[in-house]
py3Dmol code that shows the C-alpha trace and the ligand (Angstrom):
import py3Dmol

protein = """\
ATOM      1  CA  UNK A   1      -0.094   0.003   0.018  1.00  0.00           C
ATOM      2  CA  UNK A   2       1.131   3.527  -0.674  1.00  0.00           C
ATOM      3  CA  UNK A   3       2.173   5.398   2.428  1.00  0.00           C
ATOM      4  CA  UNK A   4      -1.314   5.710   4.087  1.00  0.00           C
ATOM      5  CA  UNK A   5       0.025   8.634   6.005  1.00  0.00           C
ATOM      6  CA  UNK A   6       1.273  10.803   2.950  1.00  0.00           C
ATOM      7  CA  UNK A   7       0.752  14.476   3.328  1.00  0.00           C
ATOM      8  CA  UNK A   8       0.404  14.226   6.857  1.00  0.00           C
ATOM      9  CA  UNK A   9       0.705  17.757   8.156  1.00  0.00           C
ATOM     10  CA  UNK A  10       1.456  20.600   5.604  1.00  0.00           C
ATOM     11  CA  UNK A  11       3.254  23.890   6.063  1.00  0.00           C
ATOM     12  CA  UNK A  12       0.593  26.696   6.236  1.00  0.00           C
ATOM     13  CA  UNK A  13       0.864  30.109   4.763  1.00  0.00           C
ATOM     14  CA  UNK A  14       3.015  31.278   7.398  1.00  0.00           C
ATOM     15  CA  UNK A  15       5.332  28.454   7.652  1.00  0.00           C
ATOM     16  CA  UNK A  16       3.344  26.893  10.571  1.00  0.00           C
ATOM     17  CA  UNK A  17       2.344  23.068  10.290  1.00  0.00           C
ATOM     18  CA  UNK A  18      -1.447  22.741   9.722  1.00  0.00           C
ATOM     19  CA  UNK A  19      -3.482  19.922  11.143  1.00  0.00           C
ATOM     20  CA  UNK A  20      -4.262  17.269   8.411  1.00  0.00           C
ATOM     21  CA  UNK A  21      -8.014  17.492   7.480  1.00  0.00           C
ATOM     22  CA  UNK A  22      -8.605  13.846   8.665  1.00  0.00           C
ATOM     23  CA  UNK A  23      -6.395  11.530  10.532  1.00  0.00           C
ATOM     24  CA  UNK A  24      -7.736   8.152  11.279  1.00  0.00           C
ATOM     25  CA  UNK A  25      -5.547   5.508  13.080  1.00  0.00           C
ATOM     26  CA  UNK A  26      -6.212   1.897  13.999  1.00  0.00           C
ATOM     27  CA  UNK A  27      -9.914   2.488  13.494  1.00  0.00           C
ATOM     28  CA  UNK A  28     -12.048  -0.673  14.384  1.00  0.00           C
ATOM     29  CA  UNK A  29     -15.746  -1.013  14.624  1.00  0.00           C
ATOM     30  CA  UNK A  30     -17.556  -4.108  15.726  1.00  0.00           C
ATOM     31  CA  UNK A  31     -21.363  -4.302  15.673  1.00  0.00           C
ATOM     32  CA  UNK A  32     -23.152  -6.982  17.828  1.00  0.00           C
ATOM     33  CA  UNK A  33     -24.362  -9.573  15.614  1.00  0.00           C
ATOM     34  CA  UNK A  34     -27.974  -9.737  14.726  1.00  0.00           C
ATOM     35  CA  UNK A  35     -28.179 -13.762  15.021  1.00  0.00           C
ATOM     36  CA  UNK A  36     -26.116 -14.096  18.210  1.00  0.00           C
ATOM     37  CA  UNK A  37     -22.871 -15.326  16.423  1.00  0.00           C
ATOM     38  CA  UNK A  38     -19.762 -13.394  16.814  1.00  0.00           C
ATOM     39  CA  UNK A  39     -19.635  -9.662  16.329  1.00  0.00           C
ATOM     40  CA  UNK A  40     -19.857  -8.049  12.906  1.00  0.00           C
ATOM     41  CA  UNK A  41     -16.378  -6.442  12.077  1.00  0.00           C
ATOM     42  CA  UNK A  42     -17.290  -3.520   9.953  1.00  0.00           C
ATOM     43  CA  UNK A  43     -14.015  -1.670  10.116  1.00  0.00           C
ATOM     44  CA  UNK A  44     -10.950  -3.778  10.744  1.00  0.00           C
ATOM     45  CA  UNK A  45      -8.011  -1.529  11.306  1.00  0.00           C
ATOM     46  CA  UNK A  46      -8.098   1.455   9.040  1.00  0.00           C
ATOM     47  CA  UNK A  47      -5.171   4.093   8.875  1.00  0.00           C
ATOM     48  CA  UNK A  48      -5.653   6.922   6.636  1.00  0.00           C
ATOM     49  CA  UNK A  49      -4.817  10.628   6.503  1.00  0.00           C
ATOM     50  CA  UNK A  50      -6.096  13.256   4.256  1.00  0.00           C
ATOM     51  CA  UNK A  51      -4.501  16.580   3.726  1.00  0.00           C
ATOM     52  CA  UNK A  52      -6.394  19.967   3.533  1.00  0.00           C
ATOM     53  CA  UNK A  53      -7.995  20.505   0.007  1.00  0.00           C
ATOM     54  CA  UNK A  54      -7.480  16.853  -1.006  1.00  0.00           C
ATOM     55  CA  UNK A  55     -10.207  15.169  -2.810  1.00  0.00           C
ATOM     56  CA  UNK A  56     -10.323  11.382  -1.915  1.00  0.00           C
ATOM     57  CA  UNK A  57     -12.713   8.733  -3.002  1.00  0.00           C
ATOM     58  CA  UNK A  58     -13.477   5.779  -0.653  1.00  0.00           C
ATOM     59  CA  UNK A  59     -14.223   3.022  -3.243  1.00  0.00           C
ATOM     60  CA  UNK A  60     -15.683  -0.370  -2.291  1.00  0.00           C
ATOM     61  CA  UNK A  61     -18.515  -2.771  -2.581  1.00  0.00           C
ATOM     62  CA  UNK A  62     -21.575  -3.193  -0.495  1.00  0.00           C
ATOM     63  CA  UNK A  63     -20.701  -3.878   3.117  1.00  0.00           C
ATOM     64  CA  UNK A  64     -17.082  -2.795   2.695  1.00  0.00           C
ATOM     65  CA  UNK A  65     -17.272  -0.507   5.730  1.00  0.00           C
ATOM     66  CA  UNK A  66     -17.324   2.912   3.992  1.00  0.00           C
ATOM     67  CA  UNK A  67     -20.437   4.274   5.596  1.00  0.00           C
ATOM     68  CA  UNK A  68     -19.283   3.181   9.127  1.00  0.00           C
ATOM     69  CA  UNK A  69     -15.942   4.829   8.770  1.00  0.00           C
ATOM     70  CA  UNK A  70     -17.619   8.104   7.462  1.00  0.00           C
ATOM     71  CA  UNK A  71     -20.146   7.802  10.239  1.00  0.00           C
ATOM     72  CA  UNK A  72     -17.379   7.465  12.836  1.00  0.00           C
ATOM     73  CA  UNK A  73     -15.486  10.588  11.027  1.00  0.00           C
ATOM     74  CA  UNK A  74     -18.823  12.532  11.547  1.00  0.00           C
ATOM     75  CA  UNK A  75     -19.155  11.527  15.125  1.00  0.00           C
ATOM     76  CA  UNK A  76     -22.468   9.713  14.410  1.00  0.00           C
ATOM     77  CA  UNK A  77     -21.057   6.448  15.607  1.00  0.00           C
ATOM     78  CA  UNK A  78     -18.405   5.634  18.352  1.00  0.00           C
ATOM     79  CA  UNK A  79     -15.561   3.507  17.244  1.00  0.00           C
ATOM     80  CA  UNK A  80     -14.680   0.336  19.030  1.00  0.00           C
ATOM     81  CA  UNK A  81     -11.000   1.243  19.031  1.00  0.00           C
ATOM     82  CA  UNK A  82      -8.725   3.657  17.250  1.00  0.00           C
ATOM     83  CA  UNK A  83      -8.486   7.369  17.083  1.00  0.00           C
ATOM     84  CA  UNK A  84     -10.165  10.118  14.495  1.00  0.00           C
ATOM     85  CA  UNK A  85      -9.188  13.720  14.372  1.00  0.00           C
ATOM     86  CA  UNK A  86     -10.955  16.106  11.972  1.00  0.00           C
ATOM     87  CA  UNK A  87      -8.851  19.284  11.468  1.00  0.00           C
ATOM     88  CA  UNK A  88      -7.158  18.359  14.904  1.00  0.00           C
ATOM     89  CA  UNK A  89     -10.530  18.222  16.669  1.00  0.00           C
ATOM     90  CA  UNK A  90     -12.719  15.289  18.021  1.00  0.00           C
ATOM     91  CA  UNK A  91     -15.341  14.536  15.388  1.00  0.00           C
ATOM     92  CA  UNK A  92     -18.220  15.996  17.271  1.00  0.00           C
ATOM     93  CA  UNK A  93     -16.369  18.995  17.877  1.00  0.00           C
ATOM     94  CA  UNK A  94     -15.622  19.593  14.430  1.00  0.00           C
ATOM     95  CA  UNK A  95     -19.246  19.087  13.212  1.00  0.00           C
ATOM     96  CA  UNK A  96     -20.633  21.359  15.924  1.00  0.00           C
ATOM     97  CA  UNK A  97     -18.037  24.039  14.982  1.00  0.00           C
ATOM     98  CA  UNK A  98     -19.342  23.721  11.300  1.00  0.00           C
ATOM     99  CA  UNK A  99     -16.009  22.662  10.112  1.00  0.00           C
ATOM    100  CA  UNK A 100     -17.157  19.329   8.432  1.00  0.00           C
ATOM    101  CA  UNK A 101     -20.616  18.494   7.107  1.00  0.00           C
ATOM    102  CA  UNK A 102     -22.076  15.815   5.197  1.00  0.00           C
ATOM    103  CA  UNK A 103     -24.426  14.644   2.407  1.00  0.00           C
ATOM    104  CA  UNK A 104     -25.657  11.183   3.647  1.00  0.00           C
ATOM    105  CA  UNK A 105     -27.389   8.567   1.409  1.00  0.00           C
ATOM    106  CA  UNK A 106     -30.760   8.799   2.927  1.00  0.00           C
ATOM    107  CA  UNK A 107     -32.941  10.566   5.611  1.00  0.00           C
ATOM    108  CA  UNK A 108     -32.720  13.840   7.050  1.00  0.00           C
ATOM    109  CA  UNK A 109     -35.404  15.613   5.062  1.00  0.00           C
ATOM    110  CA  UNK A 110     -39.120  16.351   6.120  1.00  0.00           C
ATOM    111  CA  UNK A 111     -41.215  15.263   3.257  1.00  0.00           C
ATOM    112  CA  UNK A 112     -44.029  17.946   3.714  1.00  0.00           C
ATOM    113  CA  UNK A 113     -41.562  20.866   3.845  1.00  0.00           C
ATOM    114  CA  UNK A 114     -40.986  22.791   0.546  1.00  0.00           C
ATOM    115  CA  UNK A 115     -37.261  22.948  -0.704  1.00  0.00           C
ATOM    116  CA  UNK A 116     -36.619  26.567   0.341  1.00  0.00           C
ATOM    117  CA  UNK A 117     -38.417  26.122   3.616  1.00  0.00           C
ATOM    118  CA  UNK A 118     -36.002  23.140   4.381  1.00  0.00           C
ATOM    119  CA  UNK A 119     -32.931  25.202   3.539  1.00  0.00           C
ATOM    120  CA  UNK A 120     -34.242  28.155   5.621  1.00  0.00           C
ATOM    121  CA  UNK A 121     -35.013  26.049   8.749  1.00  0.00           C
ATOM    122  CA  UNK A 122     -31.645  24.421   8.894  1.00  0.00           C
ATOM    123  CA  UNK A 123     -29.913  27.840   8.078  1.00  0.00           C
ATOM    124  CA  UNK A 124     -31.814  29.366  11.098  1.00  0.00           C
ATOM    125  CA  UNK A 125     -29.921  26.712  13.248  1.00  0.00           C
ATOM    126  CA  UNK A 126     -26.548  27.676  11.738  1.00  0.00           C
ATOM    127  CA  UNK A 127     -27.274  31.368  11.823  1.00  0.00           C
ATOM    128  CA  UNK A 128     -26.692  31.253   8.202  1.00  0.00           C
ATOM    129  CA  UNK A 129     -29.975  32.885   6.763  1.00  0.00           C
ATOM    130  CA  UNK A 130     -27.900  35.304   4.476  1.00  0.00           C
ATOM    131  CA  UNK A 131     -26.378  32.283   2.837  1.00  0.00           C
ATOM    132  CA  UNK A 132     -29.501  30.684   1.704  1.00  0.00           C
ATOM    133  CA  UNK A 133     -30.030  32.074  -1.727  1.00  0.00           C
ATOM    134  CA  UNK A 134     -26.353  31.327  -2.333  1.00  0.00           C
ATOM    135  CA  UNK A 135     -26.322  27.685  -1.338  1.00  0.00           C
ATOM    136  CA  UNK A 136     -29.337  27.172  -3.319  1.00  0.00           C
ATOM    137  CA  UNK A 137     -27.945  28.336  -6.261  1.00  0.00           C
ATOM    138  CA  UNK A 138     -24.762  26.604  -5.759  1.00  0.00           C
ATOM    139  CA  UNK A 139     -26.628  23.290  -5.242  1.00  0.00           C
ATOM    140  CA  UNK A 140     -28.636  23.982  -8.286  1.00  0.00           C
ATOM    141  CA  UNK A 141     -31.908  23.941  -6.659  1.00  0.00           C
ATOM    142  CA  UNK A 142     -32.936  27.641  -6.868  1.00  0.00           C
ATOM    143  CA  UNK A 143     -35.562  26.705  -9.431  1.00  0.00           C
ATOM    144  CA  UNK A 144     -37.185  23.912  -7.074  1.00  0.00           C
ATOM    145  CA  UNK A 145     -37.679  26.588  -4.172  1.00  0.00           C
ATOM    146  CA  UNK A 146     -41.519  25.866  -3.808  1.00  0.00           C
ATOM    147  CA  UNK A 147     -41.437  22.199  -4.672  1.00  0.00           C
ATOM    148  CA  UNK A 148     -42.468  19.806  -1.753  1.00  0.00           C
ATOM    149  CA  UNK A 149     -39.619  17.541  -0.695  1.00  0.00           C
ATOM    150  CA  UNK A 150     -41.709  14.721  -1.469  1.00  0.00           C
ATOM    151  CA  UNK A 151     -42.138  15.682  -4.985  1.00  0.00           C
ATOM    152  CA  UNK A 152     -38.429  15.873  -5.745  1.00  0.00           C
ATOM    153  CA  UNK A 153     -36.631  13.001  -7.463  1.00  0.00           C
ATOM    154  CA  UNK A 154     -33.902  11.101  -5.673  1.00  0.00           C
ATOM    155  CA  UNK A 155     -31.334  13.359  -7.404  1.00  0.00           C
ATOM    156  CA  UNK A 156     -33.111  16.531  -6.536  1.00  0.00           C
ATOM    157  CA  UNK A 157     -33.388  15.427  -2.832  1.00  0.00           C
ATOM    158  CA  UNK A 158     -29.467  14.704  -2.951  1.00  0.00           C
ATOM    159  CA  UNK A 159     -28.941  18.368  -4.219  1.00  0.00           C
ATOM    160  CA  UNK A 160     -31.047  19.586  -1.367  1.00  0.00           C
ATOM    161  CA  UNK A 161     -28.964  17.456   1.033  1.00  0.00           C
ATOM    162  CA  UNK A 162     -25.933  19.172  -0.679  1.00  0.00           C
ATOM    163  CA  UNK A 163     -27.327  22.544  -0.118  1.00  0.00           C
ATOM    164  CA  UNK A 164     -27.812  21.905   3.586  1.00  0.00           C
ATOM    165  CA  UNK A 165     -24.210  20.629   3.944  1.00  0.00           C
ATOM    166  CA  UNK A 166     -22.905  23.822   2.317  1.00  0.00           C
ATOM    167  CA  UNK A 167     -24.820  26.050   4.848  1.00  0.00           C
ATOM    168  CA  UNK A 168     -22.072  26.208   7.495  1.00  0.00           C
ATOM    169  CA  UNK A 169     -19.470  26.730   4.825  1.00  0.00           C
ATOM    170  CA  UNK A 170     -17.537  23.646   5.883  1.00  0.00           C
ATOM    171  CA  UNK A 171     -13.828  23.068   5.305  1.00  0.00           C
ATOM    172  CA  UNK A 172     -14.420  19.479   4.784  1.00  0.00           C
ATOM    173  CA  UNK A 173     -17.350  17.919   2.956  1.00  0.00           C
ATOM    174  CA  UNK A 174     -18.091  14.130   3.503  1.00  0.00           C
ATOM    175  CA  UNK A 175     -20.332  12.502   0.990  1.00  0.00           C
ATOM    176  CA  UNK A 176     -21.744   9.015   1.335  1.00  0.00           C
ATOM    177  CA  UNK A 177     -22.654   7.652  -2.058  1.00  0.00           C
ATOM    178  CA  UNK A 178     -24.160  11.027  -2.987  1.00  0.00           C
ATOM    179  CA  UNK A 179     -25.216   9.848  -6.377  1.00  0.00           C
ATOM    180  CA  UNK A 180     -26.991   6.623  -5.074  1.00  0.00           C
ATOM    181  CA  UNK A 181     -30.315   6.025  -7.191  1.00  0.00           C
ATOM    182  CA  UNK A 182     -29.358   8.725  -9.782  1.00  0.00           C
ATOM    183  CA  UNK A 183     -29.151   8.050 -13.448  1.00  0.00           C
ATOM    184  CA  UNK A 184     -26.188   8.503 -15.473  1.00  0.00           C
ATOM    185  CA  UNK A 185     -27.046  12.223 -16.402  1.00  0.00           C
ATOM    186  CA  UNK A 186     -28.018  13.276 -12.936  1.00  0.00           C
ATOM    187  CA  UNK A 187     -24.807  11.872 -11.498  1.00  0.00           C
ATOM    188  CA  UNK A 188     -22.722  13.854 -14.148  1.00  0.00           C
ATOM    189  CA  UNK A 189     -24.723  16.944 -13.224  1.00  0.00           C
ATOM    190  CA  UNK A 190     -24.024  16.455  -9.599  1.00  0.00           C
ATOM    191  CA  UNK A 191     -20.318  15.993  -9.890  1.00  0.00           C
ATOM    192  CA  UNK A 192     -20.116  19.037 -12.017  1.00  0.00           C
ATOM    193  CA  UNK A 193     -21.613  21.068  -9.233  1.00  0.00           C
ATOM    194  CA  UNK A 194     -19.318  19.515  -6.910  1.00  0.00           C
ATOM    195  CA  UNK A 195     -16.252  20.351  -8.859  1.00  0.00           C
ATOM    196  CA  UNK A 196     -17.108  24.133  -8.559  1.00  0.00           C
ATOM    197  CA  UNK A 197     -17.014  23.563  -4.734  1.00  0.00           C
ATOM    198  CA  UNK A 198     -13.737  21.898  -4.554  1.00  0.00           C
ATOM    199  CA  UNK A 199     -12.088  24.801  -6.590  1.00  0.00           C
ATOM    200  CA  UNK A 200     -12.514  26.757  -3.477  1.00  0.00           C
ATOM    201  CA  UNK A 201     -10.107  24.526  -1.707  1.00  0.00           C
ATOM    202  CA  UNK A 202     -12.425  22.586   0.382  1.00  0.00           C
ATOM    203  CA  UNK A 203     -11.511  18.810   1.525  1.00  0.00           C
ATOM    204  CA  UNK A 204     -13.660  16.255   0.004  1.00  0.00           C
ATOM    205  CA  UNK A 205     -14.087  12.700   1.126  1.00  0.00           C
ATOM    206  CA  UNK A 206     -16.695  10.628  -0.730  1.00  0.00           C
ATOM    207  CA  UNK A 207     -17.873   7.058  -0.767  1.00  0.00           C
ATOM    208  CA  UNK A 208     -18.657   5.381  -3.927  1.00  0.00           C
ATOM    209  CA  UNK A 209     -19.187   2.069  -5.693  1.00  0.00           C
ATOM    210  CA  UNK A 210     -18.051   3.308  -9.053  1.00  0.00           C
ATOM    211  CA  UNK A 211     -14.464   3.345 -10.189  1.00  0.00           C
ATOM    212  CA  UNK A 212     -15.843   5.845 -12.846  1.00  0.00           C
ATOM    213  CA  UNK A 213     -16.999   8.310 -10.185  1.00  0.00           C
ATOM    214  CA  UNK A 214     -13.632   8.179  -8.415  1.00  0.00           C
ATOM    215  CA  UNK A 215     -11.702   8.563 -11.597  1.00  0.00           C
ATOM    216  CA  UNK A 216     -13.926  11.497 -12.836  1.00  0.00           C
ATOM    217  CA  UNK A 217     -13.580  13.376  -9.451  1.00  0.00           C
ATOM    218  CA  UNK A 218     -10.963  12.338  -7.075  1.00  0.00           C
ATOM    219  CA  UNK A 219      -7.095  12.232  -7.713  1.00  0.00           C
ATOM    220  CA  UNK A 220      -6.789   9.891  -4.864  1.00  0.00           C
ATOM    221  CA  UNK A 221      -8.676   6.578  -4.272  1.00  0.00           C
ATOM    222  CA  UNK A 222      -8.821   4.440  -1.219  1.00  0.00           C
ATOM    223  CA  UNK A 223     -10.021   1.087  -1.890  1.00  0.00           C
ATOM    224  CA  UNK A 224     -11.833  -0.619   0.889  1.00  0.00           C
ATOM    225  CA  UNK A 225     -12.922  -4.202   1.385  1.00  0.00           C
ATOM    226  CA  UNK A 226     -14.092  -6.176   4.345  1.00  0.00           C
ATOM    227  CA  UNK A 227     -13.310  -3.157   6.596  1.00  0.00           C
ATOM    228  CA  UNK A 228      -9.584  -2.920   5.455  1.00  0.00           C
ATOM    229  CA  UNK A 229      -7.713  -0.778   3.030  1.00  0.00           C
ATOM    230  CA  UNK A 230      -6.763  -2.722  -0.035  1.00  0.00           C
ATOM    231  CA  UNK A 231      -5.050   0.037  -1.834  1.00  0.00           C
ATOM    232  CA  UNK A 232      -4.441   3.900  -1.527  1.00  0.00           C
ATOM    233  CA  UNK A 233      -3.033   5.183  -4.650  1.00  0.00           C
ATOM    234  CA  UNK A 234      -3.639   7.959  -7.323  1.00  0.00           C
ATOM    235  CA  UNK A 235      -6.661   7.227  -9.006  1.00  0.00           C
ATOM    236  CA  UNK A 236      -5.082   7.175 -12.476  1.00  0.00           C
ATOM    237  CA  UNK A 237      -2.559   4.659 -11.238  1.00  0.00           C
ATOM    238  CA  UNK A 238      -5.377   2.389 -10.017  1.00  0.00           C
ATOM    239  CA  UNK A 239      -7.346   2.952 -13.388  1.00  0.00           C
ATOM    240  CA  UNK A 240      -4.491   2.227 -15.649  1.00  0.00           C
ATOM    241  CA  UNK A 241      -3.851  -1.059 -13.602  1.00  0.00           C
ATOM    242  CA  UNK A 242      -7.359  -2.007 -14.203  1.00  0.00           C
ATOM    243  CA  UNK A 243      -7.472  -1.221 -18.021  1.00  0.00           C
ATOM    244  CA  UNK A 244      -9.203   0.982 -20.292  1.00  0.00           C
ATOM    245  CA  UNK A 245     -12.658   1.756 -21.444  1.00  0.00           C
ATOM    246  CA  UNK A 246     -14.031  -0.174 -24.611  1.00  0.00           C
ATOM    247  CA  UNK A 247     -16.202   1.472 -27.081  1.00  0.00           C
ATOM    248  CA  UNK A 248     -18.135  -0.724 -29.648  1.00  0.00           C
ATOM    249  CA  UNK A 249     -20.650   0.169 -32.484  1.00  0.00           C
ATOM    250  CA  UNK A 250     -22.239  -1.318 -35.328  1.00  0.00           C
ATOM    251  CA  UNK A 251     -21.040  -0.062 -38.730  1.00  0.00           C
ATOM    252  CA  UNK A 252     -22.393  -0.704 -42.267  1.00  0.00           C
ATOM    253  CA  UNK A 253     -20.749  -4.099 -43.358  1.00  0.00           C
ATOM    254  CA  UNK A 254     -18.990  -2.758 -46.340  1.00  0.00           C
ATOM    255  CA  UNK A 255     -17.285  -0.015 -44.213  1.00  0.00           C
ATOM    256  CA  UNK A 256     -15.795  -2.277 -41.423  1.00  0.00           C
ATOM    257  CA  UNK A 257     -12.305  -2.193 -42.787  1.00  0.00           C
ATOM    258  CA  UNK A 258     -12.276   1.482 -43.217  1.00  0.00           C
ATOM    259  CA  UNK A 259     -13.715   1.995 -39.805  1.00  0.00           C
ATOM    260  CA  UNK A 260     -11.112  -0.039 -38.058  1.00  0.00           C
ATOM    261  CA  UNK A 261      -8.292   1.847 -39.900  1.00  0.00           C
ATOM    262  CA  UNK A 262      -9.863   5.244 -38.873  1.00  0.00           C
ATOM    263  CA  UNK A 263     -10.155   4.064 -35.295  1.00  0.00           C
ATOM    264  CA  UNK A 264      -6.503   2.960 -35.177  1.00  0.00           C
ATOM    265  CA  UNK A 265      -5.592   6.421 -36.115  1.00  0.00           C
ATOM    266  CA  UNK A 266      -7.488   7.873 -33.256  1.00  0.00           C
ATOM    267  CA  UNK A 267      -5.123   9.315 -30.619  1.00  0.00           C
ATOM    268  CA  UNK A 268      -5.189   6.971 -27.583  1.00  0.00           C
ATOM    269  CA  UNK A 269      -6.841   3.981 -29.138  1.00  0.00           C
ATOM    270  CA  UNK A 270      -4.501   0.998 -28.369  1.00  0.00           C
ATOM    271  CA  UNK A 271      -6.397  -1.697 -30.037  1.00  0.00           C
ATOM    272  CA  UNK A 272      -9.365  -1.892 -32.595  1.00  0.00           C
ATOM    273  CA  UNK A 273     -10.890  -5.166 -33.828  1.00  0.00           C
ATOM    274  CA  UNK A 274     -14.244  -6.302 -35.416  1.00  0.00           C
ATOM    275  CA  UNK A 275     -16.665  -8.997 -34.458  1.00  0.00           C
ATOM    276  CA  UNK A 276     -18.890  -9.129 -37.558  1.00  0.00           C
ATOM    277  CA  UNK A 277     -20.065  -5.602 -38.337  1.00  0.00           C
ATOM    278  CA  UNK A 278     -19.452  -4.448 -34.802  1.00  0.00           C
ATOM    279  CA  UNK A 279     -16.220  -2.470 -34.346  1.00  0.00           C
ATOM    280  CA  UNK A 280     -14.639  -2.395 -30.949  1.00  0.00           C
ATOM    281  CA  UNK A 281     -11.927   0.281 -29.910  1.00  0.00           C
ATOM    282  CA  UNK A 282      -9.917  -0.034 -26.639  1.00  0.00           C
ATOM    283  CA  UNK A 283      -7.715   2.606 -25.109  1.00  0.00           C
ATOM    284  CA  UNK A 284      -7.633   5.823 -23.181  1.00  0.00           C
ATOM    285  CA  UNK A 285      -8.903   7.517 -26.284  1.00  0.00           C
ATOM    286  CA  UNK A 286     -12.222   5.923 -26.171  1.00  0.00           C
ATOM    287  CA  UNK A 287     -14.069   9.218 -26.026  1.00  0.00           C
ATOM    288  CA  UNK A 288     -12.517  10.327 -29.084  1.00  0.00           C
ATOM    289  CA  UNK A 289     -13.340   6.934 -30.782  1.00  0.00           C
ATOM    290  CA  UNK A 290     -16.732   7.039 -29.715  1.00  0.00           C
ATOM    291  CA  UNK A 291     -17.241  10.505 -31.396  1.00  0.00           C
ATOM    292  CA  UNK A 292     -15.574   9.216 -34.515  1.00  0.00           C
ATOM    293  CA  UNK A 293     -17.879   6.216 -34.577  1.00  0.00           C
ATOM    294  CA  UNK A 294     -21.005   8.371 -34.272  1.00  0.00           C
ATOM    295  CA  UNK A 295     -19.998  11.181 -36.548  1.00  0.00           C
ATOM    296  CA  UNK A 296     -17.675  10.246 -39.428  1.00  0.00           C
ATOM    297  CA  UNK A 297     -17.999   6.460 -39.315  1.00  0.00           C
ATOM    298  CA  UNK A 298     -21.735   6.153 -39.462  1.00  0.00           C
ATOM    299  CA  UNK A 299     -21.892   3.926 -36.327  1.00  0.00           C
ATOM    300  CA  UNK A 300     -24.953   3.094 -34.183  1.00  0.00           C
ATOM    301  CA  UNK A 301     -25.852   1.131 -31.181  1.00  0.00           C
ATOM    302  CA  UNK A 302     -22.902   2.674 -29.367  1.00  0.00           C
ATOM    303  CA  UNK A 303     -21.892   0.842 -26.203  1.00  0.00           C
ATOM    304  CA  UNK A 304     -19.229   1.867 -23.632  1.00  0.00           C
ATOM    305  CA  UNK A 305     -18.017  -0.541 -21.135  1.00  0.00           C
ATOM    306  CA  UNK A 306     -15.967   0.745 -18.143  1.00  0.00           C
ATOM    307  CA  UNK A 307     -13.898  -1.508 -16.164  1.00  0.00           C
ATOM    308  CA  UNK A 308     -15.687  -2.562 -12.876  1.00  0.00           C
ATOM    309  CA  UNK A 309     -14.870  -2.531  -9.373  1.00  0.00           C
ATOM    310  CA  UNK A 310     -14.481  -6.296  -9.472  1.00  0.00           C
ATOM    311  CA  UNK A 311     -11.764  -5.752 -12.323  1.00  0.00           C
ATOM    312  CA  UNK A 312      -9.965  -3.268  -9.960  1.00  0.00           C
ATOM    313  CA  UNK A 313      -9.800  -5.759  -7.100  1.00  0.00           C
ATOM    314  CA  UNK A 314      -8.701  -8.558  -9.605  1.00  0.00           C
ATOM    315  CA  UNK A 315      -6.060  -6.418 -11.169  1.00  0.00           C
ATOM    316  CA  UNK A 316      -4.701  -5.271  -7.642  1.00  0.00           C
ATOM    317  CA  UNK A 317      -4.426  -8.813  -6.564  1.00  0.00           C
ATOM    318  CA  UNK A 318      -2.609  -9.687  -9.718  1.00  0.00           C
ATOM    319  CA  UNK A 319      -0.321  -6.681  -9.343  1.00  0.00           C
ATOM    320  CA  UNK A 320       0.523  -7.656  -5.659  1.00  0.00           C
ATOM    321  CA  UNK A 321       1.268 -11.281  -6.690  1.00  0.00           C
ATOM    322  CA  UNK A 322       3.397 -10.103  -9.466  1.00  0.00           C
ATOM    323  CA  UNK A 323       5.374  -7.708  -7.266  1.00  0.00           C
ATOM    324  CA  UNK A 324       5.436 -10.405  -4.432  1.00  0.00           C
ATOM    325  CA  UNK A 325       4.222  -7.723  -2.106  1.00  0.00           C
ATOM    326  CA  UNK A 326       1.284  -7.638   0.078  1.00  0.00           C
ATOM    327  CA  UNK A 327      -0.535  -4.506  -1.073  1.00  0.00           C
TER     328      UNK A 327
END
"""
ligand_1 = """\
31
LIG
N -25.823 -1.025 12.841
C -25.291 -2.096 12.350
N -25.314 -3.296 13.102
C -24.861 -4.496 12.460
N -24.225 -4.361 11.603
C -23.843 -3.305 10.725
C -24.539 -2.076 11.243
N -24.046 -1.231 10.347
C -23.305 -1.836 9.435
N -23.211 -3.058 9.695
C -22.473 -4.150 8.984
O -21.153 -3.706 8.818
C -20.504 -3.879 7.508
C -20.023 -2.578 6.828
O -21.164 -1.807 6.577
P -21.143 -0.337 5.924
O -22.395 0.243 5.732
O -20.089 0.428 6.635
O -20.494 -0.749 4.489
P -20.522 0.079 3.243
O -19.278 0.026 2.636
O -20.889 1.569 3.585
O -21.525 -0.577 2.197
P -22.752 0.206 1.158
O -21.811 0.422 0.059
O -23.591 -0.975 1.030
O -23.322 1.336 1.769
C -21.641 -4.699 6.735
O -21.391 -6.070 6.973
C -22.982 -4.286 7.522
O -23.801 -5.221 7.380
"""
view = py3Dmol.view(width=600, height=400)
view.addModel(protein, "pdb")
view.setStyle({"model": 0}, {"cartoon": {"style": "trace"}})
view.addModel(ligand_1, "xyz")
view.setStyle({"model": 1}, {"stick": {}})
view.zoomTo()
view.show()
């Protein structure tokens, strides 16, 4: 594993050491089992450090321990053992001081309130009334002000949670699968909104099941499974270990050879092959290949296949075996 404690403390503007945004050491969480068997070990010894301004994805399958770890960071759940500091403070202190806030998967919204009413009522708790119009605009819900929460889609409700999280103007945003239940378009829109927030130097830690989301948004990915960190690497490195996206489309039979030649000439296409009148391009240039297929090459029924989380685990296991190390 890459040094989990990279970027521990940074020199601040005036040469003073600044506390890491997040410092987690030896974190372990056991829940009593539901069926009387041994305890459920949700988190099994996590060490991780996040520097101010970093954007980090916690990537892992269902039940990996991501939510439990984030809940402990937010002071919602006590750890069984281990230590957590958020900007040098205990989690609850950091939350109370408005230094960290969260967009959680579900809950936290009253269905009968309208969108703006919801934001205003939480703003009153934070003494942040003046920020209401700004956070609604930034979260992209200004047009939904009068809509009842119960009439908002899942994606719109997540945007509302996002607006609430922005109210205290936190230094750290924690997002637990913020795009769960959104379709691909809504996911993309959500991350575009988030991107603008991180330009302001905010630290963002988010949990996701999607390697694609980690790649689009987080320079660093912490891969978690069975309560442990399996890898902590630059996302690009993880991504190239896993393999490239594949783009396939059907072209007119007579043009297959020409299409293959054209695809091979596209920057970033490593391989192009045909299966009948279906042509397939593989490589980091898959977006350009898709564009060529749909515009100049007369392709249709376009399909883009991204490497899956399973393939990330598989590639890491292979990599560790090849290097004889225990990543
Ligand atoms: N309150 C609880 N009581 C008992 N077991 C729990 C509790 N909360 C979580 N667990 C168990 O702890 C493990 C880790 O769950 P956690 O929700 O942290 O994983 P996750 O990576 O966030 O999963 P998902 O992606 O599905 O949200 C799972 O086996 C889960 O069933």
